[in-house]
N, C-alpha and C positions, 0 to 999 in steps of 0.2 A: 352640671354635671359634665364631666368629660368622658364622653365616650369616644374612643379613638377608633382608627381605621380597623384594628384588629377585632372590635366588637361588631362594627358595621359589616365587614367582610364575613366573617363568621355567619352572621344572621342573613346576609345576600347568597351565600353559598349554599346554607341549609335551605333556604327558601327553593333555590334553584334545583337542588338535589332532591327536596321532595316533589316538587313539580314534575321532573323528568325521571324519577325512579320508579313512578307508579306501576311502569312494564318492565323496565331493564335496568340493571345497575348504571351508573354514569360514572365516566371518567373524569377526573379532575382536570384534563386537558379541555375538556368540552365546557365545564364550568367557567374554566378562568377565559376561554374565548368569550363565552356569551357574557359574562359579566366583567370583563375588561380586569381580571385580576392575576397579578402574577403566579404563575404555576408553583415556583419555589415557596412562596408564601401560603398558597393555599395547602400544600404538604404539610407545612408546618402546622396550620389550623386544624387540617383533619387527623394529625397525629394526637392532637388534644382532644378532638371531639371523640374519636375512636377510645380513646383512654376514658372518657366520660361515659363511654357506653351509649352514644348517640347514633353513631354510624358503625357500618361495619364493612368491610373490605370483601369483595367478591374476586377471586383468582380465575386467573384462565381467559381464553379468548370470549370476548363479550363480558369481560370482567369490569371492575369499577367499585364504586360505593353505592351503598343503598342505606337507608333510615334503619336503625336496629328496633325501632319502635314505631308506632303509627304515629303520624304527623300531629295527631289530636292529642298526644300524651306528651310531647315536647314543646315547653314553653319558652319563650324569648329569653328570659331572664337566666334559664338554665344554659342556654348557648352561650350566652355572654361570660357567664361565671366558668364555663367548661375551659375558655380560652384565657382564662386569667384575667378578665377584664373588670375592675371593680365599678360599681354603679355608686359613685361617690361625688357629691358636689360641694364638700368641704375642701379647704385649703390643705389640710392637715392628714388627708386620707383617713379621716375618722379617729384618729389617734387622740385628739383634743390635747394636743399639744402646739396649738396655733400661735399663741402668743406667750413668750417666755416659759415655755413647757407646760402652759395652761390652756383651758378653753378660752377660745375669743369670745366676744359679746354674741357674734351671731352663729356660734358653733350648734346649738340645739335646732336653729331654724333650717341651717343646711342640713343636718341630719335627718331632720324631719322630711325635707325633700327628697333626700335620698331614698329613703324607705318608702316614700309614695311612688316614686320611679319603678324601683324594685318592685313592689306590689303589682304596679300596672302592668309591668312586663311578664310577671309570673302569671298573671290572669290571662295573657295570650298565647294560643298555642299556635304551633307552624301550622296547622290544618286550618285553625281559624283566619290567619292571614292570607292563605292561599284560596280560601274559599271567596275571597272578595274580587269582585268583577274587576276592578282597576288593576290587582295585582296579575289576574290571569291574563288581562289584555297586554300587560306588559310582557309577560313571559311567552306568548304567543309572538307578539313583535319581535324579540329577540330571536326566537326560532327561524321566523322567516329571513332575517337579516343573517343568521348564521347559514341558513340554506344558500342565500344569494351569494355568500361569500365563497362556499363551496363549490358552488356551480361557476363562478368566474374563475376560480383556480383551476377548475377541469377544464377550462376553456369553452365552457357551454353559455349559451345565452341565458340569464336568468327567466324563469318561469313568470308570467304576467299574472299578479294577483289584482283582483277587483273588488 
């Protein structure tokens, strides 16, 4: 399966948003910094996610983005599909024209794998991924690193964490 950067970044950004927007909207700038993703790339992804009805913008001071539905109601396959990322293990993009405009010998095998992957990703919600302790630990570590960067930029001594 070829899951490109677009699909990976969209899922990562949505997880970051789900984690951080539990209390307030989140800016794309904050997501970009925490996840090391280009801001302009995030803007493109979020335009697609907004059109798909997964996120909504909040205007004004303290604005940003938030999920438009509960994290438990958004599955990973939906996110990938929203950014036009095909979940496909075939060479032909599922068109069955891999060999002289006909299916190749292994076409059905790779189509079956693609369907299994799609079903697996559709069975996992953002909320489920966020509830995993290792994921929360990574998010907490990223928050600490962001705070340290801000403190250094402001010329303050970073707070000691123990």
